[in-house]
C-alpha positions in Angstrom: 86.2 99.0 126.4 87.0 102.2 127.9 91.1 101.2 128.1 93.3 101.3 125.5 95.0 98.5 124.3 97.0 98.1 121.0 97.6 94.2 121.4 101.1 94.3 121.4 102.6 91.0 120.5 99.2 89.8 119.5 98.6 90.0 115.6 95.2 88.0 115.7 93.8 90.1 118.2 94.9 93.2 116.6 93.6 92.4 113.1 90.5 91.1 114.7 90.3 94.6 116.5 90.7 96.6 113.6 88.0 94.5 111.3 85.7 95.3 114.2 86.5 99.1 113.9 86.1 99.0 110.3 82.8 97.1 110.4 80.7 98.3 113.4 82.3 102.3 113.4 82.9 102.7 109.8 81.1 100.6 107.2 77.5 100.5 108.8 77.3 104.6 109.7 78.7 105.1 106.5 76.8 103.1 104.4 73.7 104.2 106.4 74.7 108.2 106.2 75.2 107.3 102.1 71.8 105.4 102.0 70.1 108.6 103.5 71.3 110.9 101.0 74.6 112.1 102.4 77.2 112.6 99.6 79.7 109.6 100.0 82.8 112.2 101.0 80.7 113.9 103.5 79.2 110.5 104.8 83.2 109.5 105.2 84.2 112.9 106.8 81.3 112.7 109.2 81.9 109.3 110.4 86.1 109.6 111.0 85.5 112.9 112.7 82.6 111.7 114.9 84.8 108.6 115.8 88.0 110.5 116.2 86.7 113.3 118.4 83.9 111.5 120.0 85.3 108.5 121.1 89.5 108.5 120.9 89.6 112.0 122.3 86.7 112.6 124.5 86.5 109.1 126.1 89.8 107.9 126.0 92.3 111.2 126.6 94.8 109.1 128.2 94.9 107.0 125.3 98.1 105.9 123.3 98.1 108.3 120.5 99.4 105.8 118.0 97.1 103.4 118.9 94.0 105.9 118.4 95.4 107.2 115.3 95.4 103.4 113.8 91.7 103.1 115.3 90.7 105.9 113.9 92.3 105.1 110.5 90.1 101.9 110.2 87.3 103.4 111.1 87.7 106.0 108.3 88.8 103.3 106.0 85.4 101.5 106.6 83.3 104.7 106.5 84.8 105.3 103.1 84.1 101.8 102.3 80.4 101.7 103.1 79.5 105.4 102.1 81.5 104.7 98.5 79.9 101.3 98.1 76.4 102.5 98.2 77.6 105.7 96.2 78.5 103.3 93.1 82.2 104.6 93.6 84.0 101.4 92.7 87.6 102.9 92.8 87.2 104.4 96.0 85.8 101.2 97.6 88.9 99.5 96.2 90.9 102.3 97.5 89.7 102.3 100.7 90.1 98.2 101.1 93.7 98.5 99.8 94.6 101.1 102.5 93.2 98.9 105.4 95.0 95.9 103.8 98.1 97.6 103.8 98.2 99.3 107.3 96.7 95.8 108.7 100.1 94.2 107.1 102.2 96.4 108.5 100.4 96.2 112.1 100.7 92.2 111.8 104.6 92.5 110.9 105.2 94.6 114.0 103.1 92.3 116.0 104.5 88.7 114.8 108.2 89.8 115.6 
C-alpha cells in the first residue's frame, strides 16, 4: 500500500486500481461531504486536495509523480461525481464520468502495447 505502482504492462490491474481510487477515496467522501451540506464544488476541491497532499505528497514523497498525478485525478473525478450526484448536478456527473473514462482508455492503451 505504501509502494507506488503504476501497473506498467498490466491494463486490468491499472483499471481496477483507478476504479478503487475513484470509488473509495473520491465518490464516497465527496458524496458524504455533499450530503453534510458542503457545496458540491467545495466538496470536490476538499477531497482532491486532501488526497493529493495528505496521501500522495506526505506518505509517498518518493513516488513516481506521473502515477501520483493520475491517482489524484481519479480521486478528484470520483469526488466530483459523488458530490455532484447528491447535489443534483447531472451535467457535472456526466463530465466526471467522461473525464475518468477518457483517461482510463489512454491508460489501458499505454499498458496494452
